[in-house]
C-alpha positions as CSV (number, residue, x, y, z in Angstrom):
1,M,94.1,11.9,64.5
2,N,91.6,9.2,63.6
3,D,87.8,10.1,63.2
4,T,85.9,7.7,65.3
5,T,82.4,9.0,64.4
6,P,80.2,6.0,63.4
7,S,78.9,5.9,60.0
8,P,75.1,6.2,59.6
9,T,73.2,2.9,59.3
10,P,71.4,2.5,55.9
11,T,67.6,2.2,55.9
12,N,65.0,0.8,53.5
13,K,62.3,3.5,53.9
14,P,61.8,4.2,50.1
15,A,61.4,0.6,49.3
16,L,58.8,0.2,52.3
17,Q,56.8,3.3,51.0
18,L,56.7,1.9,47.4
19,S,55.5,-1.5,48.7
20,L,52.7,0.1,50.9
21,S,51.6,2.3,47.8
22,W,51.1,-0.9,45.6
23,R,49.4,-2.8,48.5
24,T,47.0,0.2,48.9
25,L,46.4,0.5,45.2
26,T,45.5,-3.2,44.8
27,I,43.2,-3.1,47.8
28,L,41.3,-0.2,46.3
29,L,41.1,-1.8,42.9
30,L,39.7,-5.0,44.4
31,A,37.2,-3.0,46.4
32,V,36.0,-1.2,43.2
33,I,35.7,-4.5,41.3
34,A,33.7,-5.9,44.1
35,A,31.4,-2.9,44.3
36,M,30.7,-3.0,40.6
37,T,30.1,-6.7,40.5
38,F,27.5,-6.4,43.2
39,A,25.9,-3.6,41.4
40,W,25.8,-5.5,38.2
41,K,24.7,-8.8,39.7
42,P,25.9,-11.0,36.8
43,W,24.7,-14.2,38.5
44,T,21.0,-13.0,38.1
45,K,19.1,-13.4,34.9
46,P,18.2,-10.2,33.0
47,T,14.4,-9.3,33.4
48,A,12.6,-9.3,30.0
49,A,11.2,-6.0,29.0
50,R,7.4,-5.7,29.3
51,T,5.7,-4.8,26.0
52,I,2.2,-4.9,24.5
53,T,1.5,-5.3,20.6
54,V,-1.7,-4.1,19.2
55,Q,-3.2,-3.7,15.7
56,G,-4.3,-0.3,14.6
57,E,-7.2,-0.2,12.2
58,A,-9.2,2.3,10.2
59,T,-11.8,2.5,7.6
60,I,-12.6,5.7,5.7
61,T,-15.7,6.0,3.4
62,A,-15.7,8.5,0.5
63,V,-17.5,9.2,-2.7
64,P,-15.5,8.2,-5.9
65,D,-14.5,11.0,-8.2
66,K,-13.0,8.8,-11.1
67,Y,-15.1,7.0,-13.8
68,D,-13.6,4.6,-16.3
69,F,-15.2,3.3,-19.5
70,Q,-14.2,0.8,-22.0
71,P,-16.7,0.4,-24.9
72,T,-15.7,-2.0,-27.8
73,F,-17.0,-1.8,-31.3
74,A,-16.8,-5.1,-33.3
75,G,-17.6,-6.3,-36.9
76,A,-16.4,-8.2,-39.8
77,D,-15.3,-5.2,-41.9
78,L,-12.0,-3.7,-40.3
79,K,-12.7,-0.4,-42.3
80,A,-16.3,-0.2,-41.0
81,V,-15.3,-0.8,-37.5
82,T,-12.5,1.7,-37.6
83,A,-14.8,4.4,-39.0
84,T,-17.3,3.7,-36.2
85,G,-14.7,3.8,-33.4
86,N,-13.2,7.1,-34.9
87,E,-16.6,8.5,-34.9
88,A,-17.3,7.6,-31.3
89,V,-13.8,9.1,-30.2
90,A,-14.8,12.4,-32.0
91,R,-18.2,12.5,-30.2
92,L,-16.6,11.9,-26.9
93,K,-14.1,14.7,-27.4
94,K,-17.0,16.9,-28.3
95,L,-18.6,16.0,-25.1
96,G,-15.7,17.3,-23.1
97,V,-13.5,14.1,-22.8
98,K,-9.8,15.3,-23.0
99,D,-7.5,13.8,-25.5
100,T,-5.1,12.7,-22.7
101,D,-7.9,10.7,-21.2
102,I,-8.6,8.6,-24.2
103,K,-6.7,5.6,-25.5
104,T,-7.7,3.4,-28.6
105,A,-6.8,-0.1,-29.6
106,I,-7.8,-1.9,-33.0
107,S,-7.4,-5.7,-33.5
108,S,-8.6,-8.1,-36.2
109,A,-8.5,-11.8,-36.0
110,G,-9.9,-14.6,-38.2
111,T,-11.5,-17.8,-37.2
112,M,-9.4,-20.7,-38.9
113,N,-11.0,-24.0,-39.9
114,P,-9.5,-27.0,-41.6
115,D,-9.4,-26.9,-45.5
116,P,-10.7,-30.3,-46.6
117,A,-8.8,-29.8,-50.0
118,Y,-5.7,-31.0,-48.2
119,E,-4.9,-34.5,-46.8
120,S,-3.8,-32.9,-43.5
121,P,-6.4,-30.3,-43.0
122,L,-5.2,-29.3,-39.5
123,M,-1.9,-28.3,-40.9
124,Y,-3.3,-26.2,-43.6
125,P,-6.3,-24.2,-42.1
126,R,-8.1,-21.6,-44.0
127,P,-9.9,-18.5,-42.6
128,T,-13.7,-18.9,-42.6
129,S,-14.6,-15.6,-40.7
130,N,-13.1,-12.3,-39.6
131,T,-13.8,-10.2,-36.6
132,S,-12.3,-6.7,-36.0
133,T,-12.6,-4.8,-32.8
134,Y,-12.1,-1.1,-31.8
135,T,-11.7,-0.6,-28.2
136,I,-11.8,2.9,-26.5
137,T,-10.5,3.2,-22.9
138,L,-11.3,6.5,-21.3
139,T,-11.4,8.1,-17.9
140,V,-13.6,10.9,-16.7
141,R,-13.2,12.9,-13.5
142,D,-16.6,14.6,-13.3
143,K,-19.9,12.9,-12.6
144,T,-22.0,15.1,-14.9
145,L,-19.5,14.4,-17.9
146,A,-19.7,10.7,-17.0
147,Q,-23.4,10.8,-17.2
148,K,-23.2,12.3,-20.7
149,V,-20.7,9.8,-21.9
150,S,-23.1,6.9,-20.4
151,D,-25.9,8.6,-22.4
152,Y,-24.1,8.7,-25.6
153,L,-22.7,5.1,-25.4
154,A,-26.3,3.8,-24.9
155,T,-27.1,5.1,-28.4
156,T,-24.3,3.2,-29.9
157,P,-23.7,-0.6,-30.8
158,A,-20.8,-0.6,-28.2
159,T,-20.4,-3.5,-25.9
160,G,-18.1,-3.9,-23.0
161,Q,-17.8,-1.3,-20.1
162,V,-20.4,1.1,-21.5
163,T,-21.2,2.1,-17.8
164,P,-18.6,3.6,-15.6
165,S,-16.4,1.8,-13.1
166,A,-16.1,4.3,-10.2
167,S,-12.8,4.7,-8.2
168,F,-10.5,7.4,-6.8
169,N,-8.2,9.7,-8.6
170,K,-4.5,9.4,-7.5
171,D,-4.4,12.5,-5.4
172,T,-7.8,11.6,-3.6
173,A,-6.6,8.1,-2.9
174,A,-3.2,9.4,-1.5
175,K,-5.1,11.8,0.8
176,L,-7.5,9.1,1.9
177,D,-4.5,6.7,2.6
178,L,-2.9,9.4,4.9
179,D,-6.3,10.0,6.8
180,A,-6.6,6.2,7.2
181,R,-3.1,5.9,8.6
182,S,-3.8,8.8,11.1
183,K,-6.9,7.1,12.3
184,A,-5.3,3.7,12.5
185,S,-2.4,5.4,14.7
186,D,-5.0,6.8,17.1
187,N,-6.8,3.5,17.2
188,A,-3.7,1.5,18.1
189,K,-2.8,3.9,20.9
190,S,-6.3,3.8,22.3
191,K,-6.3,0.0,22.3
192,A,-2.8,-0.1,24.0
193,T,-3.8,2.5,26.6
194,V,-6.9,0.7,27.7
195,T,-5.3,-2.7,27.9
196,A,-2.2,-1.3,29.9
197,K,-4.6,0.4,32.3
198,Q,-6.5,-2.9,32.9
199,L,-3.2,-4.7,33.7
200,G,-2.2,-1.9,36.0
201,A,0.6,-0.5,33.8
202,H,1.4,2.6,32.0
203,L,2.0,2.9,28.3
204,G,5.6,3.8,27.5
205,K,7.4,4.5,24.1
206,V,7.0,2.8,20.8
207,I,9.3,-0.1,20.3
208,T,8.5,-1.4,16.7
209,I,6.1,-0.7,14.0
210,S,5.0,-3.1,11.2
211,D,3.4,-1.2,8.3
212,V,1.0,-3.4,6.6
213,S,0.2,-0.7,4.0
214,N,-3.2,0.1,2.4
215,G,-5.7,-2.8,2.7
216,G,-7.5,-1.8,-0.5
217,I,-10.5,0.1,-1.7
218,Y,-13.9,-1.6,-1.6
219,P,-17.2,-0.5,-2.9
220,M,-19.9,-0.3,-0.3
221,T,-23.0,-0.3,-2.6
222,G,-23.6,-1.5,-5.9
223,T,-22.7,1.0,-8.7
224,E,-23.0,1.1,-12.4
225,G,-19.3,0.2,-12.5
226,T,-20.0,-3.2,-10.9
227,M,-22.7,-4.1,-13.6
228,P,-21.6,-6.9,-16.1
229,P,-20.7,-5.7,-19.6
230,Q,-23.6,-5.4,-22.0
231,P,-24.6,-3.8,-25.3
232,A,-26.0,-0.3,-25.0
233,K,-29.6,-0.4,-26.4
234,A,-31.5,2.2,-24.5
235,A,-32.0,5.8,-25.7
236,A,-30.3,7.0,-22.7
237,G,-27.7,5.2,-20.4
238,P,-28.2,4.2,-16.9
239,T,-28.1,6.9,-14.2
240,V,-24.5,7.3,-13.0
241,Q,-24.6,6.5,-9.3
242,P,-21.0,6.0,-7.9
243,G,-22.1,5.1,-4.4
244,T,-19.3,5.1,-1.9
245,N,-16.0,3.4,-1.6
246,E,-14.2,2.3,1.6
247,V,-10.4,2.7,2.1
248,N,-9.1,0.2,4.8
249,Y,-5.7,0.4,6.5
250,S,-4.0,-1.4,9.3
251,F,-0.7,-1.9,11.1
252,T,1.0,-3.4,14.1
253,V,2.8,-1.5,16.7
254,E,4.6,-2.6,19.8
255,F,4.6,-0.3,22.9
256,E,6.8,-0.5,26.2
257,L,4.9,-1.1,29.3
258,K,6.1,0.8,32.5
């Protein structure tokens, strides 16, 4: 007996489902890309960030605490000049100047003139005089001692820096520099805040800083250290009056504007 049941007709449902899945995924991806493109708006030019640049400045005034001397003894006799210089060093130490704060330098040079005994006198000079010098470089970190040194040098035949040049010790200069930086920072922020407010904006974060370093130390008033070198002739030296020095500092800072 023959089976006359018709065989099932084949279908393409899996292929159709797969095709629909890829089509849906493609549509979703295109939608995402379109949304991202609209959000980024690559056809528009980027807006430049608003910033403000100001210069912070500060000046600090302080009394110097370092006194430098550089007396020089000179003469034709090297031995005599050396003895005078050594005696001066001994007296300075006795006054209270530390060994580590004293440096000495001795030099001797002759003045050369042509010797007429030779046909070419410029090629065969002869010494006609001799000058020897004994230079003492010393530093004092106390005004009272500086006055004693000045008084003593006034009684000697020394020339050069017989009155002190006033400045700051290293530690003092470093502290003043930090103080000046702090004040300059406050100055920069105050300037930027006022300007931003006038422009209807608010001050944001710091963008860049250009450190211009210490602007230098300048004497505000005349001091003995600024007097020209001169021989000490008086029985007592000039009164040590260091005056005050200025420490200047400035830098440039750029702020964001909101």
